[in-house]
C-alpha positions as CSV (number, residue, x, y, z in Angstrom):
1,M,-37.6,-31.1,18.0
2,A,-36.1,-32.0,21.4
3,S,-38.5,-31.6,24.3
4,Q,-38.2,-29.1,27.4
5,E,-36.8,-31.8,29.7
6,E,-34.0,-32.6,27.3
7,K,-33.3,-29.0,26.6
8,G,-33.3,-28.7,30.3
9,A,-31.1,-31.5,31.1
10,Q,-28.4,-30.2,28.4
11,P,-28.1,-26.6,29.1
12,F,-24.9,-26.2,27.5
13,A,-25.7,-28.3,24.4
14,D,-24.4,-26.9,21.1
15,I,-27.4,-26.1,19.2
16,F,-25.2,-24.5,16.1
17,D,-26.5,-26.3,12.9
18,E,-23.1,-26.5,10.9
19,D,-24.5,-27.3,7.7
20,E,-27.0,-24.8,7.7
21,A,-24.3,-22.0,8.7
22,E,-22.0,-23.3,5.8
23,K,-24.9,-23.1,3.4
24,S,-25.8,-19.8,4.6
25,F,-22.1,-18.4,4.1
26,L,-21.9,-19.7,0.5
27,L,-25.1,-18.4,-0.3
28,S,-24.0,-15.2,1.2
29,K,-22.5,-11.9,-0.8
30,P,-19.2,-10.9,-0.3
31,I,-18.1,-7.8,1.3
32,C,-17.8,-4.8,-1.4
33,L,-16.6,-1.4,-0.9
34,I,-16.3,1.9,-3.2
35,I,-13.9,4.4,-1.8
36,L,-14.9,8.1,-2.8
37,G,-13.2,11.4,-2.2
38,K,-11.6,14.3,-4.0
39,P,-8.6,13.9,-6.3
40,G,-5.4,13.3,-4.4
41,S,-7.3,12.6,-1.0
42,G,-5.8,9.1,-0.7
43,K,-8.4,7.0,-2.1
44,K,-6.0,4.4,-3.7
45,T,-3.8,4.2,-0.3
46,L,-6.9,3.5,1.7
47,A,-8.3,1.1,-0.9
48,R,-5.1,-1.0,-1.1
49,K,-5.0,-1.2,2.7
50,L,-8.6,-2.4,3.1
51,A,-8.1,-4.8,0.4
52,Q,-5.2,-6.3,2.4
53,I,-7.1,-6.4,5.7
54,W,-10.4,-7.9,4.3
55,K,-8.8,-10.2,1.7
56,C,-10.9,-8.5,-1.1
57,I,-9.9,-7.8,-4.6
58,F,-8.3,-4.4,-5.1
59,I,-9.9,-2.9,-8.3
60,E,-8.4,0.2,-9.6
61,A,-7.8,1.5,-13.5
62,L,-3.9,1.2,-13.3
63,E,-3.9,-2.2,-11.2
64,V,-6.4,-3.7,-13.9
65,I,-4.3,-2.4,-16.7
66,Q,-1.0,-3.9,-15.3
67,M,-2.8,-7.1,-14.3
68,N,-4.3,-7.8,-17.9
69,I,-1.0,-7.0,-19.5
70,H,0.7,-9.5,-17.1
71,E,-1.8,-12.2,-17.7
72,E,-1.6,-11.4,-21.6
73,T,-5.3,-11.2,-21.9
74,E,-7.1,-9.8,-24.8
75,Y,-7.4,-6.7,-23.1
76,G,-3.8,-6.7,-22.1
77,R,-2.8,-7.3,-25.8
78,K,-4.9,-4.1,-26.9
79,C,-3.2,-2.0,-24.1
80,Q,0.2,-3.1,-25.2
81,E,-0.6,-2.3,-28.9
82,L,-1.6,1.1,-28.0
83,L,1.3,1.7,-25.6
84,F,3.9,0.3,-28.4
85,K,1.9,3.1,-30.7
86,G,2.7,5.7,-28.4
87,Q,-1.1,6.0,-27.5
88,S,-3.1,6.2,-24.5
89,I,-5.5,3.8,-23.4
90,S,-9.0,4.9,-24.1
91,E,-11.3,5.4,-21.3
92,E,-13.7,2.8,-23.0
93,L,-11.2,0.1,-22.7
94,V,-10.3,0.8,-19.2
95,T,-14.1,0.8,-18.1
96,E,-14.6,-2.4,-19.7
97,M,-11.7,-4.1,-17.9
98,I,-12.9,-2.6,-14.5
99,L,-16.3,-4.1,-15.1
100,K,-14.8,-7.3,-16.3
101,K,-13.0,-7.6,-13.2
102,I,-16.0,-7.0,-11.1
103,E,-17.8,-9.9,-12.7
104,S,-14.7,-12.3,-12.3
105,P,-15.2,-15.5,-10.2
106,E,-12.4,-14.3,-7.7
107,V,-14.5,-11.2,-7.1
108,A,-17.5,-13.2,-6.7
109,H,-16.1,-15.0,-3.8
110,F,-13.7,-12.5,-2.1
111,G,-15.6,-9.1,-3.1
112,Y,-13.9,-6.2,-4.1
113,V,-12.5,-2.7,-3.0
114,L,-13.0,-0.2,-5.8
115,S,-11.3,3.1,-6.2
116,G,-11.0,5.8,-9.0
117,F,-14.6,4.9,-10.3
118,P,-16.5,6.8,-11.3
119,S,-13.7,8.9,-12.9
120,L,-13.5,12.5,-13.7
121,S,-12.9,11.7,-17.3
122,E,-16.2,11.6,-19.4
123,E,-14.7,10.6,-22.6
124,Y,-16.6,7.4,-22.6
125,M,-19.2,7.7,-19.9
126,T,-20.5,10.6,-18.3
127,V,-20.4,10.8,-14.4
128,S,-23.9,10.0,-14.1
129,Q,-23.9,7.1,-16.5
130,Q,-21.0,5.6,-14.4
131,I,-23.0,6.1,-11.2
132,E,-25.8,4.1,-12.9
133,K,-23.5,1.1,-13.8
134,I,-22.6,1.1,-10.0
135,K,-26.2,1.1,-9.0
136,N,-26.7,-1.8,-11.6
137,L,-23.9,-4.2,-10.6
138,K,-24.5,-7.7,-9.8
139,L,-22.4,-7.3,-6.8
140,K,-23.6,-3.9,-5.4
141,P,-21.2,-2.1,-2.9
142,D,-22.0,-2.7,0.7
143,F,-20.1,0.3,2.3
144,L,-19.4,3.8,0.5
145,I,-16.5,5.3,2.2
146,N,-15.9,9.0,1.7
147,I,-12.7,10.6,2.4
148,K,-13.3,14.4,3.4
149,C,-10.6,17.0,3.3
150,S,-10.7,20.9,2.7
151,D,-9.4,22.2,-0.5
152,Y,-6.7,24.3,1.0
153,D,-5.2,21.5,3.1
154,L,-5.6,19.1,-0.2
155,C,-3.9,21.6,-2.4
156,Q,-1.1,22.0,-0.1
157,R,-0.6,18.2,0.3
158,I,-0.5,18.0,-3.4
159,S,1.6,20.7,-4.4
160,G,4.2,19.3,-1.5
161,Q,4.5,16.0,-3.3
162,R,7.5,15.0,-5.0
163,Q,8.8,12.0,-7.1
164,H,11.8,10.1,-7.7
165,P,12.3,9.6,-11.3
166,D,14.1,6.5,-11.2
167,S,11.8,4.3,-8.8
168,G,8.6,6.4,-9.3
169,Q,8.1,6.4,-5.6
170,V,6.0,9.7,-4.4
171,Y,7.1,11.5,-1.1
172,Q,5.3,13.9,0.8
173,R,6.8,17.1,2.1
174,N,7.6,15.9,5.5
175,Q,9.7,13.3,3.7
176,W,11.8,15.6,1.7
177,D,11.5,19.1,2.9
178,P,14.6,19.8,5.2
179,N,12.7,22.4,7.3
180,V,9.7,20.0,7.9
181,I,12.0,17.3,8.7
182,E,14.1,19.3,11.2
183,K,11.0,20.5,12.8
184,H,9.7,17.0,13.4
185,K,13.1,16.0,14.3
186,K,13.0,18.5,17.2
187,E,9.7,17.5,18.4
188,K,10.7,13.7,18.5
189,D,13.9,14.6,20.4
190,Q,11.9,16.4,23.0
191,Y,9.3,13.6,23.2
192,E,12.4,11.0,23.8
193,E,13.9,13.4,26.5
194,D,10.5,13.1,28.3
195,N,10.6,9.2,28.0
196,E,14.0,8.1,29.4
197,D,13.1,4.4,28.4
198,D,13.9,5.2,25.0
199,E,17.4,6.1,25.3
200,E,18.7,2.6,24.5
201,Q,16.6,2.8,21.3
202,E,18.0,6.1,20.3
203,E,21.6,5.1,20.7
204,E,20.8,2.0,18.3
205,E,19.5,3.9,15.8
206,T,22.1,5.1,13.0
207,A,21.8,8.7,11.3
208,E,21.7,8.7,7.5
209,D,24.9,10.0,5.6
210,P,23.9,13.7,5.0
211,L,25.7,13.7,1.6
212,T,23.8,10.7,0.3
213,M,20.6,12.3,1.6
214,S,21.5,15.6,-0.1
215,E,21.8,13.7,-3.4
216,F,18.6,11.9,-3.0
217,L,16.7,15.2,-2.5
218,H,18.3,16.9,-5.4
219,Q,16.9,14.0,-7.6
220,L,13.2,14.4,-6.6
221,V,11.3,16.4,-9.1
222,Q,7.7,17.8,-9.0
223,R,5.2,16.3,-11.6
224,P,3.1,18.7,-13.6
225,E,-0.3,17.5,-12.0
226,D,1.1,18.4,-8.6
227,F,1.6,22.1,-9.4
228,L,-0.6,24.3,-7.3
229,E,-2.7,25.6,-10.3
230,N,-3.4,22.2,-11.8
231,A,-4.3,20.9,-8.4
232,E,-6.9,23.6,-8.1
233,E,-8.0,23.1,-11.4
234,R,-8.8,19.4,-10.8
235,L,-10.5,20.2,-7.6
236,G,-12.8,22.8,-9.7
237,T,-13.6,20.3,-12.2
238,Y,-14.5,17.6,-9.6
239,K,-17.0,20.2,-7.8
240,D,-18.3,21.1,-11.2
241,I,-19.0,17.5,-12.6
242,M,-18.8,14.9,-9.9
243,L,-19.6,16.5,-6.6
244,H,-23.6,16.6,-6.9
245,P,-24.2,13.2,-8.5
246,L,-22.0,11.5,-5.6
247,E,-23.8,13.5,-3.0
248,D,-26.9,12.0,-4.5
249,L,-25.5,8.6,-4.5
250,M,-24.4,9.0,-0.9
251,A,-28.0,10.4,0.1
252,E,-29.6,7.2,-1.0
253,Q,-27.1,5.0,0.9
254,D,-28.3,3.8,4.4
255,R,-26.4,5.9,6.9
256,Q,-25.0,2.9,8.7
257,Y,-23.3,1.9,5.6
258,L,-21.7,5.3,4.8
259,I,-18.2,6.0,6.5
260,E,-16.9,9.3,6.2
261,L,-13.3,9.9,7.2
262,D,-11.0,12.7,7.8
263,G,-8.4,13.1,5.1
264,N,-6.1,14.8,7.1
265,Q,-5.6,11.8,9.3
266,Q,-3.8,8.5,8.6
267,P,-6.3,6.0,8.1
268,D,-6.0,3.2,10.6
269,E,-7.4,-0.3,10.5
270,L,-11.2,0.2,9.9
271,F,-12.2,-3.4,9.7
272,L,-10.8,-6.7,11.5
273,D,-12.8,-9.3,10.3
274,K,-11.1,-11.7,7.9
275,N,-12.1,-14.7,5.6
276,Y,-9.4,-17.1,4.8
277,I,-8.8,-19.7,2.2
278,R,-5.2,-21.1,3.2
279,C,-3.5,-24.0,1.0
280,Y,-1.1,-25.8,3.0
281,C,1.8,-28.2,2.3
282,C,1.2,-31.8,2.7
283,F,2.6,-35.2,3.7
284,N,3.1,-38.7,2.6
285,K,-0.1,-40.3,3.7
286,Q,-3.8,-39.0,3.5
287,D,-4.5,-39.9,7.2
288,E,-1.4,-38.2,8.4
289,L,-2.4,-35.1,6.4
290,F,-5.7,-34.8,8.0
291,R,-4.2,-35.5,11.3
292,V,-1.6,-33.1,10.9
293,L,-3.7,-30.2,9.8
294,S,-6.5,-30.8,12.0
295,S,-4.5,-29.3,14.8
296,H,-2.9,-26.6,12.6
297,K,-4.1,-23.0,12.3
298,L,-7.1,-23.6,14.7
299,I,-10.0,-21.3,14.1
300,A,-10.9,-21.4,17.7
301,H,-9.7,-22.8,20.9
302,R,-10.0,-26.7,20.9
303,Y,-11.8,-26.3,17.6
304,R,-10.0,-28.8,14.9
305,W,-10.3,-28.8,11.2
306,R,-12.4,-31.7,9.9
307,R,-13.2,-33.9,6.9
308,S,-15.5,-32.6,4.5
309,R,-18.3,-34.8,3.2
310,W,-16.5,-34.8,0.0
311,G,-13.9,-37.1,1.5
312,Q,-10.9,-37.7,-1.0
313,A,-13.0,-36.8,-4.0
314,C,-12.1,-33.5,-6.0
315,P,-15.1,-31.1,-5.5
316,V,-14.1,-29.7,-9.0
317,A,-14.2,-32.8,-10.7
318,L,-17.5,-33.9,-8.9
319,K,-19.1,-30.7,-10.0
320,E,-18.3,-31.7,-13.8
321,G,-19.6,-35.3,-13.4
322,D,-16.6,-37.2,-12.6
323,I,-15.5,-39.0,-9.5
324,V,-11.6,-38.2,-9.3
325,M,-9.6,-38.7,-6.1
326,G,-7.9,-35.9,-4.9
327,N,-4.0,-35.5,-4.8
328,R,-2.7,-35.2,-1.4
329,D,-0.1,-32.6,-2.4
330,L,-3.0,-30.3,-3.1
331,A,-5.0,-30.0,0.2
332,V,-7.0,-26.7,0.9
333,S,-8.9,-25.8,4.3
334,F,-11.9,-23.8,4.0
335,L,-14.6,-22.9,6.6
336,G,-13.2,-25.5,9.0
337,K,-13.1,-28.7,6.5
338,M,-10.5,-29.8,4.3
339,Y,-10.6,-30.5,0.6
340,V,-8.2,-32.5,-1.5
341,L,-8.1,-31.3,-5.5
342,S,-7.0,-33.4,-8.2
343,S,-4.9,-31.1,-10.2
344,P,-3.3,-27.8,-10.1
345,E,-6.0,-26.2,-12.5
346,A,-8.6,-27.6,-10.4
347,L,-6.9,-26.2,-7.2
348,K,-6.8,-22.6,-8.9
349,T,-10.5,-22.7,-9.9
350,F,-11.5,-23.7,-6.3
351,M,-9.4,-21.0,-4.8
352,L,-10.8,-18.4,-7.0
353,N,-14.3,-19.1,-6.0
354,P,-15.2,-22.4,-4.1
355,R,-19.1,-21.5,-3.8
356,P,-20.2,-23.3,-6.8
357,Y,-18.6,-26.5,-5.9
358,L,-19.7,-26.5,-2.3
359,L,-23.4,-25.6,-2.5
360,P,-26.2,-28.0,-2.5
361,P,-27.0,-30.4,-4.2
362,M,-23.2,-30.9,-4.1
363,P,-21.6,-33.1,-3.5
364,L,-23.7,-35.1,-6.0
365,P,-22.3,-38.4,-7.2
366,P,-22.8,-38.6,-10.9
367,C,-25.0,-41.4,-12.0
368,K,-24.1,-43.2,-15.2
369,V,-26.4,-45.2,-17.5
370,L,-25.4,-47.4,-20.0
371,V,-28.2,-48.3,-22.6
372,F,-27.9,-51.3,-25.2
373,G,-30.1,-53.1,-27.3
374,P,-30.3,-54.4,-30.8
375,P,-30.1,-51.9,-33.9
376,F,-33.2,-49.6,-34.0
377,S,-34.5,-50.4,-30.8
378,G,-34.6,-46.8,-29.8
379,R,-31.4,-46.6,-27.9
380,T,-30.8,-42.9,-28.9
381,T,-34.1,-41.8,-28.1
382,I,-34.2,-43.4,-24.7
383,C,-30.7,-41.9,-24.1
384,N,-31.9,-38.3,-25.0
385,L,-35.0,-38.5,-22.8
386,I,-32.9,-39.8,-19.7
387,A,-30.3,-37.0,-20.2
388,H,-32.9,-34.4,-20.4
389,K,-34.9,-35.6,-17.4
390,Y,-31.8,-35.8,-15.3
391,K,-29.7,-33.2,-16.9
392,G,-26.9,-35.7,-18.0
393,K,-24.7,-35.9,-21.3
394,V,-25.2,-38.3,-24.0
């Protein structure tokens, strides 16, 4: 430990322990959030936005189904078989896919924003059982975000929604109702009259073709679930089976990690902190790669990316017990340091979750031992003992 005189002589010395900070981050838990609220309150919209801001994994029933079908997983093939037969995907299968996604390597690194779980359907699990699943997750939610909205306002919003049959896009009343659009236009004109600086911008704007707009409005349809009586029925079901268990869950949550939002307002940016893993294009020479990248996308003023202690060795191969030099075309920067991967597969694995390849005792160079001798001298026995002692492979 430095003496008091040394500390006094260097009052601006950086006492930041880089290795300890990096180890602390690698051992830390990623941010995890759950969005709660009444049906139609905007949970999915907010969850998607938060996932983009925080660089988390957005988890929602429809999103998980589409992802499994696109990646042709075992779950995806089951979903396709059911859909081809004209059958609905069971609640059990959807729940399994959601829980499997929460346990995936990328979620273990990036965290998640979960929406639509627990669900109103009790076909497979009751609401209380779904909440118990949430409480027993390995990655428990750090924040509960509850969107609050009165029943009347919510029913008015839901019943005012219209869908375009071709695109599937859903439009709110202020986007298709001529009376509401005209009212907003008058308010905008009044505002622009009070602000003369906006005159030039107003001249540049071009009005939409009334005929085209009229045809578009006539194509919009109201979905059955958006009928007022159906919206009121869903809200009644929510109050009967879900409201009280969710209130108990929120009562158990630390108040500083419970965020309540007004559902009548547009949710703006809630969190600004971001974690990045960036993959960069590369150059002909390794030294040129590090030289150029060291000054690119600086994480702080006068702070440059640096070489990692892995050097040019691939962290993924090193974890598997092999020393493989990385490919300069597969350079990745993470936590202020650069890593070079040996293959596209290694790059994908590292990008999903780099923590297992960076935590101590890594980087640990593999020790390779050759045991030889005459027949029946005990070579196999010694090999097995050495492998067991040092956790190696024979």
